[in-house]
C-alpha positions as CSV (number, residue, x, y, z in Angstrom):
1,X,-45.4,53.7,99.7
2,X,-48.4,51.4,99.2
3,X,-46.9,50.3,95.9
4,X,-43.5,49.6,97.5
5,X,-45.2,47.6,100.2
6,X,-47.2,45.6,97.6
7,X,-44.1,44.8,95.6
8,X,-42.2,43.7,98.7
9,X,-45.1,41.6,99.8
10,X,-45.4,40.0,96.4
11,X,-41.7,39.3,96.2
12,X,-41.7,37.8,99.7
13,X,-44.6,35.5,98.7
14,X,-42.7,34.4,95.5
15,X,-39.4,34.0,97.3
16,X,-41.1,31.8,100.0
17,X,-42.4,29.4,97.4
18,X,-40.2,26.4,96.6
19,X,-36.8,27.7,95.4
20,X,-38.1,30.6,93.4
21,X,-34.6,31.9,92.8
22,X,-31.8,29.4,92.2
23,X,-28.9,31.9,92.3
24,X,-28.2,35.6,91.9
25,X,-25.3,37.7,90.5
26,X,-24.5,41.3,91.2
27,X,-25.3,43.8,88.4
28,X,-24.1,47.2,87.4
29,X,-27.2,48.9,89.0
30,X,-26.0,48.1,92.5
31,X,-28.6,45.3,92.8
32,X,-28.7,41.7,91.7
33,X,-29.8,39.6,88.7
34,X,-32.0,36.6,89.8
35,X,-32.2,33.3,87.9
36,X,-34.2,30.1,88.4
37,X,-37.9,29.3,88.3
38,X,-38.6,33.0,88.4
39,X,-36.1,35.4,86.9
40,X,-35.7,39.1,87.4
41,X,-33.4,41.8,88.7
42,X,-33.2,44.5,91.3
43,X,-31.7,47.9,91.4
44,X,-30.7,50.0,94.5
45,X,-32.9,53.0,95.3
46,X,-32.5,56.2,97.2
47,X,-34.1,54.8,100.3
48,X,-31.3,52.3,100.9
49,X,-33.3,49.4,99.6
50,X,-33.9,47.7,96.3
51,X,-36.5,48.0,93.5
52,X,-37.4,44.5,92.1
53,X,-38.4,43.7,88.6
54,X,-39.6,40.3,87.5
55,X,-39.4,39.0,83.9
């Protein structure tokens, strides 16, 4: 759970910076692909949330 909180905190910090993600598109994993200054993707998880991965 600490790792999940760290990831969510890190993502919140990145997302709050100036326009980190320009746009997103749905992907086959039930999450989204993110494009912009920072790119990455997310997948849905068993807890009803998302797992985020940055490139």
